[in-house]
C-alpha positions in Angstrom: 96.5 137.3 97.7 96.1 133.6 97.1 98.5 132.0 94.6 97.4 128.6 93.4 98.7 127.4 90.0 98.7 130.8 88.1 97.3 130.4 84.6 97.3 132.7 81.6 93.7 133.4 80.5 93.9 136.1 77.8 96.3 137.7 75.3 94.9 141.0 74.1 96.3 142.3 70.8 97.7 145.8 71.0 99.7 145.8 67.8 101.1 149.1 66.5 103.8 150.1 68.9 105.5 149.4 72.2 102.9 148.8 75.0 104.2 150.8 77.9 101.6 150.7 80.6 98.6 148.8 81.9 96.1 149.1 84.8 93.0 147.3 86.1 89.8 149.4 86.4 87.8 147.2 88.7 88.3 143.5 88.2 87.1 143.1 84.6 88.3 146.2 82.8 91.9 146.8 81.6 93.3 150.1 80.4 96.6 150.1 78.5 98.8 152.7 76.7 101.6 152.6 74.2 104.5 154.6 72.9 102.4 156.5 70.3 100.0 157.9 72.8 97.1 155.5 72.3 95.1 154.4 75.3 92.5 151.7 75.0 90.0 150.1 77.4 89.1 146.4 77.3 86.2 144.7 79.0 87.3 141.2 80.0 84.6 138.5 80.2 84.1 136.6 83.4 84.5 133.3 81.6 87.3 132.3 79.2 85.8 130.6 76.0 86.3 126.9 75.7 88.8 125.6 73.2 87.5 124.9 69.7 87.3 121.4 68.3 90.7 119.9 67.6 90.0 119.8 63.9 89.1 123.5 63.8 91.7 125.0 66.1 92.0 128.8 65.7 95.3 129.4 63.9 95.2 133.0 64.9 96.1 131.9 68.4 98.5 129.1 68.2 99.3 129.5 71.9 95.7 129.0 72.8 95.1 132.3 74.6 91.9 134.1 73.4 91.7 137.8 72.5 88.9 140.4 72.9 89.0 143.8 71.3 88.8 147.1 73.2 85.6 149.0 73.6 86.9 152.5 74.3 89.8 154.8 73.4 91.0 157.6 75.6 91.8 160.5 73.4 94.0 163.5 74.3 97.7 162.8 74.6 99.9 163.8 71.7 103.0 161.7 72.6 103.8 158.4 74.2 102.2 157.1 77.4 104.7 156.3 80.1 102.5 155.5 83.1 98.9 154.5 83.9 97.3 154.2 87.3 93.8 154.1 88.7 92.6 155.8 91.9 91.7 153.5 94.7 88.0 154.1 94.3 88.3 152.8 90.7 86.6 155.9 89.3 89.5 157.7 87.7 92.3 156.7 85.3 95.5 158.9 85.5 98.1 158.9 82.7 101.5 160.4 82.3 103.0 161.2 78.9 106.0 162.3 76.9 103.9 165.3 75.9 104.7 166.7 79.4 101.2 166.4 80.7 99.2 164.3 83.1 95.6 163.6 82.3 92.7 162.3 84.3 89.9 160.2 82.8 86.4 158.9 83.6 86.4 156.0 81.3 82.6 155.5 81.8 81.9 159.2 80.8 79.8 160.1 77.9 81.6 159.4 74.6 82.7 162.1 72.2 82.8 160.0 69.0 83.6 156.7 67.4 86.6 155.4 65.5 87.7 152.2 63.8 91.1 150.7 64.8 93.1 147.7 63.7 95.0 146.1 66.7 95.4 142.5 65.5 97.9 143.1 62.7 100.1 140.3 63.8 97.3 137.7 63.8 96.2 138.9 60.4 99.7 138.4 59.0 99.7 134.8 60.4 96.4 134.0 58.9 97.4 135.5 55.5 100.5 133.3 55.1 100.2 130.9 52.2 96.9 132.3 51.0 96.1 133.4 47.5 96.7 137.1 46.7 93.0 137.8 46.7 92.3 136.0 50.0 95.4 137.5 51.6 94.3 141.1 50.7 90.9 140.4 52.3 92.4 139.2 55.5 94.9 142.0 55.8 92.4 144.8 54.9 89.4 143.5 56.8 87.5 146.1 58.9 89.0 146.8 62.4 87.1 147.1 65.7 85.0 150.1 66.5 85.7 151.9 69.7 83.9 154.7 71.5 86.2 157.8 72.2 86.4 159.4 75.5 88.0 162.8 76.3 90.0 163.5 79.5 88.3 165.3 82.4 91.4 167.3 83.5 94.9 168.0 82.5 97.8 168.7 84.9 100.5 171.0 83.6 103.7 171.9 85.3 106.5 169.8 83.8 108.7 171.1 81.0 110.2 167.7 80.1 109.1 164.1 79.5 107.3 162.7 82.5 108.6 159.2 83.3 107.5 158.6 86.9 104.0 158.6 88.3 102.6 157.2 91.5 99.5 157.6 93.7 99.2 157.4 97.5 97.1 154.5 98.8 94.6 156.8 100.3 94.0 158.3 96.8 94.6 161.9 97.8 97.9 162.6 96.2 99.9 162.0 93.1 103.6 162.3 92.5 105.3 162.8 89.1 108.9 163.2 88.0 110.5 164.2 84.7 113.7 164.1 82.7 114.8 167.5 83.9 114.9 166.0 87.4 111.8 168.0 88.5 109.3 166.3 90.9 105.8 167.5 91.7 103.3 166.3 94.4 99.7 167.0 93.4 96.5 167.2 95.4 94.0 165.1 93.4 90.8 166.8 94.7 91.9 170.3 93.9 94.2 169.4 91.0 96.8 171.8 92.4 100.5 171.4 93.3 101.2 170.6 96.9 105.0 170.8 96.6 107.8 170.5 94.1 111.6 170.4 93.9 114.5 170.1 91.5 117.1 167.3 91.9 120.6 167.1 90.5 121.1 169.1 87.3 122.3 166.4 84.9 120.2 163.5 85.8 116.5 162.6 85.6 113.8 161.2 87.9 113.9 157.5 87.3 111.2 156.4 89.7 109.0 157.9 92.5 106.5 156.5 95.0 104.3 158.0 97.8 103.8 156.5 101.2 100.2 155.2 101.8 99.2 158.5 103.6 100.9 160.6 100.9 103.2 162.3 103.4 106.6 160.8 102.3 108.0 160.6 98.8 110.6 158.1 97.6 112.5 159.5 94.6 115.3 157.9 92.7 117.4 160.0 90.3 119.9 158.7 87.8 121.7 159.1 84.5 124.0 156.9 82.6 127.7 157.6 82.6 128.9 160.4 80.4 132.4 159.0 80.4 134.6 157.0 82.7 135.7 160.2 84.5 132.4 162.3 84.4 129.7 160.4 86.2 126.6 162.4 87.3 125.9 161.6 90.9 122.8 159.5 91.3 120.4 160.2 94.2 117.9 158.0 96.2 116.1 160.1 98.8 113.0 160.4 101.0 111.2 163.7 101.0 108.6 165.4 103.0 105.9 165.4 100.4 104.1 168.4 101.8 107.0 170.7 102.4 109.2 169.4 99.6 112.1 169.0 102.1 114.7 166.3 102.3 114.1 163.7 105.1 116.7 161.0 104.4 119.5 160.4 102.0 119.4 156.6 101.3 122.7 156.4 99.5 124.5 157.7 102.6 122.9 154.8 104.4 123.8 152.3 101.7 127.3 153.5 101.1 128.5 154.8 104.5 132.2 154.6 103.8 132.0 157.2 101.0 132.9 160.7 102.1 130.5 163.6 101.4 133.1 165.4 99.2 133.1 162.3 96.9 129.4 162.1 96.4 129.7 164.3 93.3 130.9 163.6 89.7 133.2 160.8 90.6 134.1 157.6 88.8 135.0 156.0 92.1 131.7 156.9 93.7 129.9 155.5 90.6 131.7 152.2 91.0 130.6 152.0 94.6 126.9 153.0 94.3 126.6 151.3 91.0 126.8 147.9 92.7 123.5 148.8 94.3 121.8 150.8 91.6 123.2 149.1 88.5 121.6 151.1 85.7 119.3 153.0 87.9 116.3 152.2 90.1 113.7 152.6 87.5 110.5 151.3 89.3 109.4 151.8 92.9 106.3 151.1 95.1 105.3 151.4 98.8 103.6 148.4 100.5 100.1 149.0 101.6 101.1 148.8 105.3 103.8 151.4 104.7 106.5 149.4 106.1 108.5 148.6 102.9 109.6 150.2 99.7 110.4 148.1 96.7 112.8 149.5 94.1 114.0 147.7 90.9 117.3 147.8 89.1 116.7 148.7 85.5 118.6 149.1 82.3 121.1 146.7 80.8 122.2 144.8 83.9 122.9 141.2 84.6 121.0 141.2 87.9 117.8 143.3 87.8 117.2 142.8 91.5 114.3 144.2 93.5 115.5 145.9 96.7 113.2 145.7 99.7 113.8 148.8 101.8 112.7 149.4 105.4 110.7 152.6 105.0 111.6 153.8 108.6 115.3 153.1 108.7 116.1 153.3 105.0 118.1 150.1 105.1 117.9 147.5 102.4 116.4 144.5 104.1 116.9 142.0 101.3 117.0 141.9 97.5 114.7 139.5 95.6 113.6 138.2 92.2 116.3 139.1 89.7 115.4 139.8 86.1 118.3 139.2 83.9 119.0 142.3 81.8 116.9 144.5 84.1 113.6 144.9 85.9 110.8 147.1 84.5 108.0 147.4 87.0 107.2 146.4 90.6 104.0 146.2 92.7 103.1 144.9 96.2 100.0 142.7 96.9 97.2 144.4 98.8 98.2 142.4 102.0 101.8 143.5 101.6 103.0 139.8 101.8 104.1 139.5 98.2 106.2 141.7 95.8 105.5 141.3 92.1 108.0 142.4 89.4 108.4 142.2 85.7 111.5 142.6 83.5 113.4 142.5 80.2 113.7 138.8 80.7 110.0 138.5 79.7 108.8 137.2 83.0 106.7 138.2 85.9 108.0 137.0 89.3 106.1 136.8 92.6 108.2 136.7 95.8 107.5 136.5 99.5 108.4 139.8 101.2 109.2 138.0 104.5 111.9 135.7 103.3 112.4 136.8 99.7 111.7 133.3 98.2 110.1 133.1 94.8 106.6 131.5 94.9 105.6 131.9 91.2 107.2 132.8 87.8 104.7 133.7 85.1 106.0 133.2 81.5 109.5 132.0 80.5 112.8 133.6 80.1 113.9 135.5 77.0 113.5 133.3 74.0 110.6 131.5 75.7 106.9 132.2 75.8 106.7 135.9 75.2 108.2 138.1 72.5 109.7 140.9 74.5 110.0 142.8 77.8 107.1 142.8 80.2 107.2 146.6 80.6 104.4 147.1 83.1 102.2 145.0 85.4 98.9 145.6 87.3 97.0 143.6 89.9 93.2 143.5 90.0 91.5 145.0 93.1 90.3 141.5 94.1 93.9 140.3 93.8 92.8 137.4 91.6 94.3 138.6 88.2 97.5 140.1 86.9 98.0 141.9 83.7 101.3 142.5 81.9 102.1 144.8 78.9 104.9 143.6 76.7 106.7 145.9 74.2 105.9 143.5 71.3 102.3 144.9 71.6 100.4 142.4 73.7 98.6 142.5 77.0 98.7 139.3 78.9 96.2 138.4 81.6 96.7 135.7 84.2 94.5 134.3 87.0 96.3 133.4 90.2 93.8 130.6 91.0 93.7 127.2 89.5 91.3 126.6 86.7 88.5 124.0 87.0 
């Protein structure tokens, strides 16, 4: 990955509800989902259009970032989308949902229909301000964009609660998913069958999960907020044998060695100790492509929002980087494993060196700055030249990492 004056190129309107997930399909297609279960596909042009004449500046885009409308809609989920990812060959999109299913999609498959959608509500409202009633009505009620509908090719069922965690091995052979009943499943993508599964602690949920590059080891973090000052469900952060579903390493025992085993249950004291590391839970996780590191981000209402870099072999936290005030939301490694990228509630995307933890780029501005709300999810294009971020105000932001001529 080469980072040279990152510049925002596009701002894709996804008005309607909280944009929860985003992923690149190839270098010029973007798929994104929201909290109402909608998934759309955008085709991003190679070239960004030049600015209009100063006297005719587009008041729809006061920040200057152009918008294009989606071309396809992925139809099938009946509740909010929580995660989106793409298989390494770029052929299949995988989605997880609050409807308790995982779906697989070929976004280039034959379409099943066509619909008209309005995704630029905010821009219309801006344009309608100060206009006569008749003109205002025309702007607000103008036709939307037409999208081709695509049905899923397969549905994976096995969860009985909301699926919050979803990850894929770098070899593209396995998926891992985790839900709010603390149930984790490892799937074989070719056969669409379960490889292994296990239940965690009774009163907490799977907050994040990641598979090693070869799909043989699973990192799973489990967490729940405090019930009261004296009844704290015990969080878990563990490494599992993904084939056998057997425990390999208890990371919290490594991180909090002074805590006795008998105290690693419902304990206010234990929560105070492990909470310094977990904060409000490790809600995002990823393995580096070389398999040497695991990144896990502190989420929820926290004043730190650090990204822990964990040695995948020893389980030790090597260093903590970035820091998203009020909590991290998503984390990814660059393909060369040299950089860790994260997004957060502070409305920024941060890029840090894995080797020394130093920040090399900060996309956006802190809360109250450039963007309206959390950058809930991020994705890196396969050629490592673009980054996409989904914010919960309903926009998909696209940056190029190279300087613009």
